[in-house]
C-alpha positions in Angstrom: -20.8 -4.3 14.6 -20.6 -6.4 11.4 -17.5 -5.7 9.5 -16.4 -6.7 6.0 -13.0 -6.4 4.5 -12.3 -6.8 0.8 -8.9 -8.4 -0.4 -6.7 -11.5 0.0 -3.2 -10.1 0.8 -1.1 -9.3 3.6 -2.5 -5.9 4.2 -5.8 -7.4 4.5 -4.9 -10.2 6.9 -3.4 -7.0 9.1 -6.4 -5.2 8.7 -8.4 -8.2 10.0 -5.9 -9.1 12.9 -6.3 -5.6 14.3 -10.1 -5.4 13.9 -10.6 -8.7 15.3 -9.1 -7.7 18.7 -12.2 -4.9 19.0 -14.5 -5.4 21.7 -16.9 -3.7 19.4 -16.9 -6.4 16.7 -19.5 -8.9 16.4 -18.5 -10.6 13.2 -15.9 -10.2 10.8 -15.9 -11.3 6.9 -12.9 -11.2 4.4 -14.0 -11.5 0.5 -12.0 -13.3 -0.6 -9.4 -13.6 2.3 -6.8 -16.2 2.6 -5.6 -18.9 5.2 -4.5 -16.2 7.4 -7.8 -14.4 7.7 -9.6 -17.8 7.8 -8.1 -18.2 11.5 -9.8 -15.0 12.5 -12.7 -14.3 10.2 -15.0 -15.8 8.0 -13.8 -16.1 4.5 -16.5 -15.8 1.5 -15.2 -16.7 -2.0 -16.1 -13.6 -3.7 -13.4 -11.8 -5.7 -12.4 -8.2 -4.8 -13.3 -6.8 -8.2 -16.9 -8.6 -8.4 -18.8 -5.2 -7.3 -22.2 -6.6 -7.6 -21.8 -9.7 -5.7 -19.8 -7.7 -2.9 -22.7 -5.2 -2.4 -25.3 -8.2 -2.4 -23.4 -10.1 0.1 -23.1 -6.8 2.4 -26.9 -6.2 2.0 -27.7 -10.0 2.9 -25.2 -9.8 5.7 -26.5 -6.6 7.3 -22.7 -5.2 7.2 -22.1 -2.2 9.0 -18.9 -1.0 7.6 -17.0 -2.2 4.6 -13.1 -1.7 4.3 -11.7 -2.2 0.8 -8.1 -3.2 0.9 -6.8 -3.0 -2.6 -7.0 0.0 -5.2 -9.0 -2.0 -8.0 -12.4 -2.2 -6.3 -12.1 1.5 -5.4 -11.4 2.8 -8.7 -14.1 0.6 -10.1 -16.6 2.3 -7.9 -17.3 -0.2 -5.0 -17.6 2.9 -2.5 -20.5 4.3 -4.8 -22.4 0.7 -5.1 -22.2 0.6 -1.4 -23.4 4.3 -1.0 -26.6 3.5 -3.2 -27.2 0.6 -1.0 -27.0 2.6 2.2 -23.7 0.8 3.6 -20.9 2.7 5.1 -17.6 2.2 3.1 -14.3 3.3 4.5 -12.9 4.2 1.3 -13.2 7.0 -1.6 -15.6 7.2 -4.6 -14.4 6.1 -8.0 -14.0 9.7 -8.8 -11.7 10.5 -5.6 -9.8 7.4 -6.2 -8.5 8.7 -9.2 -5.8 10.0 -6.8 -4.6 6.7 -7.7 -6.1 5.6 -10.9 -4.5 8.4 -12.8 -0.9 9.8 -12.4 -1.8 12.7 -14.4 -5.0 13.2 -12.3 -2.8 13.5 -9.1 -0.4 16.0 -10.8 -3.2 18.1 -11.7 -4.5 18.0 -7.9 -1.0 18.8 -6.9 -0.6 21.9 -9.2 -4.0 23.1 -8.2 -3.2 22.7 -4.4 0.5 24.0 -4.8 1.6 20.9 -3.5 5.6 20.4 -3.9 6.0 17.8 -6.7 8.5 17.0 -9.5 8.1 18.9 -12.9 5.9 16.7 -15.0 4.5 16.2 -18.4 1.6 13.7 -19.7 1.8 12.1 -23.1 -0.6 9.7 -25.0 1.6 9.7 -28.0 4.8 7.5 -28.0 6.8 9.6 -30.5 6.1 12.6 -28.5 7.3 10.9 -25.4 10.5 9.8 -26.9 11.1 13.2 -28.2 10.5 14.9 -24.6 13.1 12.3 -23.2 15.7 13.5 -25.7 14.8 17.1 -24.7 15.0 16.5 -21.0 18.0 14.0 -20.5 18.4 11.2 -17.8 17.8 10.4 -15.0 14.4 10.6 -15.5 11.0 8.8 -14.4 8.4 7.1 -16.5 5.0 6.3 -15.1 2.2 4.4 -16.5 -0.9 6.7 -15.9 -3.3 4.1 -14.7 -3.0 1.2 -12.1 -0.2 -1.2 -12.8 0.1 -3.3 -9.5 2.8 -1.2 -8.2 5.2 -2.1 -11.0 4.3 0.7 -13.5 7.2 3.3 -12.5 10.6 3.2 -14.2 13.4 5.4 -12.8 15.6 5.6 -16.0 19.2 6.1 -15.1 20.2 6.6 -18.8 18.3 7.8 -22.2 18.3 4.2 -23.5 16.9 3.0 -20.2 14.0 5.8 -20.6 13.3 5.0 -24.3 13.1 1.3 -23.4 10.6 2.0 -20.7 8.4 4.0 -23.2 8.5 1.4 -26.0 7.5 -1.3 -23.2 4.8 0.7 -21.7 3.2 2.6 -24.5 3.9 0.5 -27.5 4.2 -3.4 -26.1 1.6 -2.4 -23.6 3.3 -4.6 -21.0 0.6 -3.0 -18.5 -2.3 -2.9 -20.7 -4.6 0.1 -21.0 -2.7 1.4 -17.9 0.0 2.5 -20.4 -2.0 4.1 -22.7 -0.7 7.4 -21.3 2.3 8.0 -19.5 3.5 10.7 -16.9 7.2 11.8 -17.5 8.7 13.7 -14.6 12.1 15.0 -13.1 14.3 12.6 -10.9 14.1 13.6 -7.3 16.7 12.6 -5.2 16.5 12.1 -1.2 15.3 9.5 1.2 11.6 8.2 0.5 9.0 7.8 3.1 5.3 6.7 2.9 3.1 8.8 5.2 -0.3 7.6 5.8 -3.6 9.5 6.8 -7.1 8.6 7.5 -9.4 11.2 6.0 -13.2 12.0 6.0 -13.4 14.7 3.5 -11.4 17.7 5.1 -10.0 16.1 8.3 -7.0 14.1 8.4 -5.7 11.6 11.1 -2.1 10.9 10.9 -1.8 6.9 10.6 2.0 6.7 10.8 5.0 6.7 8.6 7.3 3.9 7.2 9.9 3.3 4.6 9.1 0.6 1.9 11.9 -1.3 0.2 10.6 -1.4 -3.4 13.6 -3.2 -5.3 13.7 -7.0 -5.4 17.2 -7.5 -4.5 19.7 -6.3 -1.6 21.3 -2.9 -2.1 17.9 -1.7 -4.1 19.0 -3.5 -7.1 16.7 -5.2 -9.7 13.3 -4.0 -10.7 10.7 -2.4 -8.5 8.1 -4.7 -6.8 4.8 -4.3 -4.9 7.2 -4.0 -1.7 9.9 -6.3 -0.2 9.7 -4.9 3.2 9.3 -1.8 5.4 10.3 -0.3 8.6 9.0 2.4 10.9 9.7 4.9 12.1 12.3 5.9 9.6 15.0 7.9 11.2 14.9 10.5 8.6 11.5 11.5 9.2 11.6 13.3 12.5 8.2 14.9 13.8 8.9 18.3 11.8 9.1 16.3 8.7 5.8 14.5 9.1 4.2 17.9 10.6 5.4 19.5 6.8 3.8 16.5 5.2 0.5 16.7 6.6 0.3 20.6 6.2 2.0 21.0 3.0 0.8 17.9 1.3 -2.1 15.9 2.9 -4.4 18.6 3.8 -3.8 20.8 0.8 -4.7 17.9 -1.4 -8.1 17.2 0.5 -9.1 20.9 0.2 -8.6 20.6 -3.5 -10.5 17.6 -3.7 -13.5 19.0 -2.1 -12.8 22.3 -4.3 -13.3 20.0 -7.1 -16.6 18.5 -5.9 -15.1 15.3 -5.0 -14.3 15.0 -1.3 -11.9 11.9 -0.2 -12.6 9.6 2.4 -10.6 6.7 3.6 -6.9 5.8 3.5 -4.6 8.4 1.8 -1.1 7.3 1.4 1.4 9.7 0.1 4.6 8.6 -1.4 7.1 11.3 -0.8 10.7 12.2 -1.4 12.6 14.2 1.3 14.7 16.8 -0.8 16.8 19.4 0.2 13.8 21.9 0.2 11.6 19.3 2.1 9.1 16.6 1.2 7.8 16.6 -2.3 5.0 14.3 -3.5 6.1 11.3 -5.7 2.2 9.7 -5.8 -0.9 9.4 -3.8 -2.4 6.0 -3.3 -6.0 5.5 -2.1 -5.6 2.7 0.3 -3.3 1.5 3.0 0.1 0.3 1.8 1.3 -3.2 1.7 3.6 -3.9 3.4 3.4 -0.8 5.1 0.1 -1.7 6.6 1.4 -4.9 8.2 4.4 -2.8 9.6 2.1 0.2 11.1 -0.8 -1.6 12.7 1.3 -3.9 15.1 2.4 -0.5 16.7 -1.1 0.7 17.1 -2.5 0.9 20.8 -5.8 2.0 19.8 -8.8 0.1 19.0 -8.8 1.0 15.0 -12.5 -0.2 14.4 -14.5 3.1 15.8 -11.7 5.3 14.0 -12.6 3.8 10.9 -16.2 4.2 11.5 -15.7 7.6 12.3 -13.9 8.0 9.1 -16.8 6.6 7.2 -19.4 8.9 8.7 -17.1 12.1 8.7 -16.7 12.2 12.4 -12.7 12.2 12.4 -12.7 15.2 14.8 -14.2 13.0 17.5 -11.4 10.4 17.6 -7.5 9.9 18.1 -5.2 7.3 18.0 -2.3 6.1 20.4 0.8 4.4 19.5 3.1 2.2 21.3 6.7 3.6 21.6 8.2 1.0 19.7 9.7 0.0 16.3 8.6 -2.4 13.6 10.2 -4.3 10.8 8.5 -6.4 8.1 10.4 -8.7 5.7 8.6 -10.0 2.7 9.2 -13.6 1.5 8.5 -14.0 -2.1 8.5 -17.1 -4.6 11.6 -17.5 -6.6 11.4 -15.3 -9.9 9.3 -12.6 -8.6 8.5 -10.1 -9.8 8.8 -12.1 -13.2 7.2 -15.4 -13.7 7.0 -17.7 -10.7 6.0 -21.0 -9.7 3.0 -21.8 -6.9 2.2 -25.0 -5.0 5.3 -25.4 -3.0 4.8 -26.2 0.7 5.9 -23.9 3.5 7.0 -25.2 6.8 7.8 -23.7 10.3 5.2 -21.3 10.6 3.8 -22.0 13.9 7.0 -22.2 15.3 8.3 -18.8 13.8 5.1 -17.0 15.0 5.6 -18.1 18.6 9.0 -15.9 18.7 8.5 -12.7 20.7 7.0 -9.8 19.1 6.6 -11.7 15.7 3.4 -11.5 13.6 3.2 -13.6 10.4 0.7 -12.3 7.7 -0.2 -14.4 4.9 -0.3 -12.5 1.5 -0.2 -15.1 -1.2 -0.9 -18.6 0.3 -3.4 -21.3 0.1 -4.4 -24.0 2.4 -4.6 -27.9 1.4 -5.1 -30.7 3.5 -3.9 -29.1 6.6 -0.7 -27.6 4.6 0.2 -24.1 3.6 1.2 -23.8 -0.2 2.6 -20.6 -2.0 0.1 -19.0 -4.2 1.3 -16.0 -5.3 4.4 -13.8 -5.8 4.6 -12.0 -2.5 3.6 -14.7 -0.2 4.3 -13.9 3.6 4.9 -10.7 5.2 7.1 -11.4 8.6 6.7 -8.5 11.2 8.3 -8.1 14.3 8.1 -5.1 16.9 10.7 -4.3 19.3 12.2 -1.5 21.8 14.6 -0.2 19.0 14.6 -0.8 15.2 17.6 -2.9 15.5 15.6 -5.3 17.9 12.7 -5.5 15.5 14.8 -6.0 12.5 16.8 -9.0 14.3 13.5 -10.4 15.6 11.9 -10.3 12.1 15.0 -12.3 10.4 14.9 -14.7 13.1 11.6 -15.6 12.4 12.5 -15.9 8.8 15.0 -18.3 9.3 12.7 -20.6 11.1 10.7 -20.9 8.1 11.4 -23.7 5.8 10.7 -22.8 2.4 13.3 -23.8 -0.5 11.3 -22.3 -3.1 11.1 -18.7 -1.5 13.6 -15.9 -1.1 13.7 -12.5 0.8 15.7 -9.4 0.7 18.4 -9.7 3.7 18.9 -6.0 4.1 15.4 -4.8 5.4 16.3 -1.7 7.5 19.9 -2.0 7.0 20.0 1.8 5.7 18.1 3.1 8.8 20.1 1.2 11.1 23.2 3.1 9.6 21.4 6.3 9.3 
């Protein structure tokens, strides 16, 4: 099988790492990839949003399966373009990708399917949004309707914070066109989890559960980021919670999408809040999470490649997945300044030594190679994953690896998994 992965981050490195172990694989390409994927696949310098060039490359190389990593090419229609070319894609159509491309669309699907979710309203007029906030009070959640690279959500603790968020998103356009419309919703309370499923229309195959750490600083302080680390399994999500998530949220959403004539195929990521009345939907994403992907794939015992093919072909009922009875923890190392302005080009040392520690996988997220050296080339730069017999062992191994990496211009949270270990 000839496979193409689209993307350049830690998620794509983890997908390439898992797929490269498959005996069914003949050749693996990553567009554009990173130094980590270059060690296990052929990197091709095509941007993830260059739909025409990606399809042309897939045709030229007789690709059997394309796996888009990030959401942007999916929302832009890569799956539709590949379908016209007769090439399998493990990802949704542009219409189905609106589950992530539009927060309003997600809420409409949730209402249609009777999926538990926060009460909400959508606004395209900033004055009306400001008035609604005054009416509802705080805390309250403001979300840019469109794609904002994981940074379009503000949990406003006060009315002043809420008004500031509306001004920044709708009037100052900090997220561009993504903030033309906002969704404002009630603030839910409880523990958060990320539940993943591989879907082929109506069927959904459970793909694991993780707890992300979104805030940039220890003790969940500072602004939201694309993810500072993750652990699996979270102790506050026992099997009955997972069953409820699949039966009350994932599968009803798939049925609602079929009812709308836009069946969903690919990775479906449900961000959930575990409230006093059970799991409630925060948001859907239409791709594997990052850094959850780097956290969950090292726990997978099965060959993932035939399962991805089955999802693309509508044959998930014929496959299953087996998991290792272990725990996993991922610590993300970032450039100083992230999620604000940061510098690139600083050299990172000690990766090979850290990678030789027991249970360690180092996934490149924002790096570049130059004359044999690895340099920082992004905000989130490395994802240090560790597995172990217990969550405490996995967390300890991950930080032992982090401490072996010499990168003065980088930083990480030092409390990944702390809440879970004391739960």
